[in-house]
N, C-alpha and C positions, 0 to 999 in steps of 0.2 A: 047729124051726129058729129060731135067734136073729135078732133084727132086723138085726144087722150083716151076717150072711150073706145075708139076704133082699135088703138094699140092694145088696150086692156082686154077687150072682148076677143079679138083675133088671136092674141097670144094665149089667152086662157083656153080657148076652144082647141087650138092646134095642139097645145101641149097635152091637154086632157085626152083628146082622141089618140094621139101618139102613144100615150101611156097605156091606154086601153088596148091598143093593138099589140103592144109588147106583152101585156098580161094574157091576152087571148091567143097569141101565136102558138103556145104549146098545145092547145086544144085542136090544132089543125093537123095533127098526126106527126109522123116522124120528121117530115120536112120542116114543120114549124118548130119542133123541139131542137132540131139541128141548128136552125137559124138563131134561135134564142141562145143556145149554148155557145155558138160562135161569137155572139155579141157580148157575152159575159167575160171575155178574156181580152187583155191588152193585146194589140192596140185598138181593137174594135170597141171595147168598153170606154176608151178615152173619147172616141168619136161620138158615142151615144150620150155620154155625159156632157160633152161640149154642146151637143144639140139641145139638151134639156136645161143646162145651167148657164152656159155662156152665150150661145147664139141669141137667145131672147133679149139679153142685155144689149148686145150689139145692134140688134134690130131696133130696140127701143131708143137707143141713142141716135141711130141713123134718122129715125122719123120724128123723134121728140126731144132730142138733146138730153141734158141731165135729167129733166123731168121724165123723159121717156124711159130712162133707166129705172127710176123709182116706180113708174107704172108697171114696167115689165116684172120687177121684183114682186109687186103685189099680185100680178097675174100668175106668176110662178107658184106663189103660196096658194092662190085660189085653185089652180089646177091640181096642186098636190092634195088639197083637202077634198076636192071633188073625186079624185082617184081613190083616196082613202075610204070615203063614204061608199062609193060605188063598189069597191073591192069587198068591203065588209058586207054589203047587201047581197052581192053575188054569192058570197061564201057563207051566208047566214046560217044555213043548216049544218055546215061542217065546222062551225066555229067551236073551239074548245071551251070548256066550262069557265076557264080563267084565262087571263092574258098577262103578258109581262108588265105592261104599263099599269094594269090594275093592281098587281102585286106591289110594284114599286110605289104607287100612289098611297097604298096603305102604310108603307114603311116610312116615307118621308112627307107624305101629304100630297093631295092631288095637284093643287096649283103649283106647288114647289117642283114637283116632278115634271110636269108639262112645261113649265117655264125653263127649267134647266135643260130639258131636251132641246128646246128651240134655241137656247143660248149656244149649245154646241154647234148649231148651224153657222154661227158667226166664224167658226174656224175653217169653213170651206175654202175661202181664198188662200189660206195658209197651205192647205193640202194641195191645192192646184199649183201653188208656187213650187212646192216640193216635187210634184209630178213633172212640172215643166223643166225643172233642173235635171231630173233624171233623164228626160228625153233629149235635152239640148246641150247641157254642160258635161255631164258624166261621159257620154260617148267620146268627147274630145280628149278625155283623160285616157280612155282605152286606146285611142289612136296615138297619142303623144308619148305616153310613158308605159303603156302596156298593162294598165290595171284591167282586171278580168271583166269580161262581158257577162251580162245576165239576161236570162229570158224573162222579161217583165211579166209575161203571162203567168209565171209561177207565183208571183206576188200579187200583181194588180188584176184582180178578178172578183167576181161575186158569185156566191153559190147558196146563200142562206134562204133563197126563195124555194129551195128544194126541201127545207126543213118543214116537217108536218106541224101545222097549227099556227104558223106565222101568217097573220092576215092583216091587211090594212095598215093601221097605225104602227103595230109592232113590226110588220114586214118592212116598211119603208125605212124605219130607223135602223133596223138590223142590217139592211143592205147598205146604208150609209156607213155604218161601223165596219162592215165587211170591206168596203172600198178603202176607207181611210186607213185601216190597220195595215192593209197590203201596201199602200203607197208609203206609209211611214216606215214599215219594216224594210222595204227595198231601199229607201233612202238611208236607213241606218246601216244596212249591209254595205252600201257604197261608201259611206263615211268611214267605216272601219278600215277600208283599203287606204283611203286618203290619210287618215291619222297615222296608221302604222308605217306608211311609206315616207311621209315627210317629217313627222314629229314623234318618233317612238321613245318618248321620255316620260317617265312617270311624273305625276303631279306631286308637288311638295306637300300638299294637304292630303294626309292619309285617308280622311273621311271621303274626300272626292274620289280617290282611287276606288274605295270600296263601293261607292254609289255608282260609279261609271263602269265597273267591270262587267256588269250584265250586258250592256250595250257594246262595250269595247273590251272583249275578253283578253286581248293582248296586254292590257294595262298591267295585269299581274302575272302575265304569262309570256314575257319576252321584252317588254319595254325596259329601257335603261333606268336605273334608280335615279331619283331626283338629285342625289348627291354625287352622281357620276361625272364623267368628263366627256368632252366632245369626242375624244378618241374612242370612247366606249360606244358612242352612237355610230361613228363611222365603221367601227368593227362589226357592229350589229347589222348595219345596212349591207355591208359586203357579204356577211354570212347569209343573210336572208334573201338577198336579191341578185347578187352577182352570178350565182351558179344555177339559177332557175330559169326555166323557159319564159320568154316574154309574156306569154299568156297565163303565167302562174304567179304574177306579182300581186297576189292576194294577201290579206292580213294573215298574220303568222299561224293562227289556229284554224284557218280554212281547210276543209277536207281535201282540196286540190294539192296540198302540200304533202299528203301522206299516201 
């Protein structure tokens, strides 16, 4: 058996069995459910996803170089499809009459919907980069300038597996969205602190201010107008930060300030 086939088969089998164990754990009683619940929150969920997403690529590269990475990617997709098919077969009798991907396929077309879903998977490296920044870079800002700390578990977690009717294909993509929205939202929250602390100046382009105010509420609720002066910025910084506790250096509209 060639090394390439060994990498593919071993990676596919290990990932598939591991995914089945995760799916079946809740059926082992309270202990199994507690284990699964614990694994659904950061930092445990980070380790679980590293195991399924990143570790196979590292192993593939170790034993097969660049080609090994490609083989591992194919193995990951294979294991994913095996899990989807198996999960839908196990839950065949309890499947709902309709499914999310069926409804969307009718709206935009079957192949378009499925292609678009898999295109979203190309964004996975971006979300990993954001998550890595949250874990490694932002803590340095809490230490150095007192930006507030966050409980990552309140953002980075998954829970849609508890929703009735999500099976197989629908479930895996809903869990992906579950994870990525939490990662992105936590990153946005951290970035609000960064922007309000260093650059509390409104943009000269009014449309940009309107577009950004959802993610950066301070843009229209505290930042200095674009035609202001540096003295205005200094005054604002002294007002917002000089008299607050070190651990309350959050963006201006944060609840910790009230």
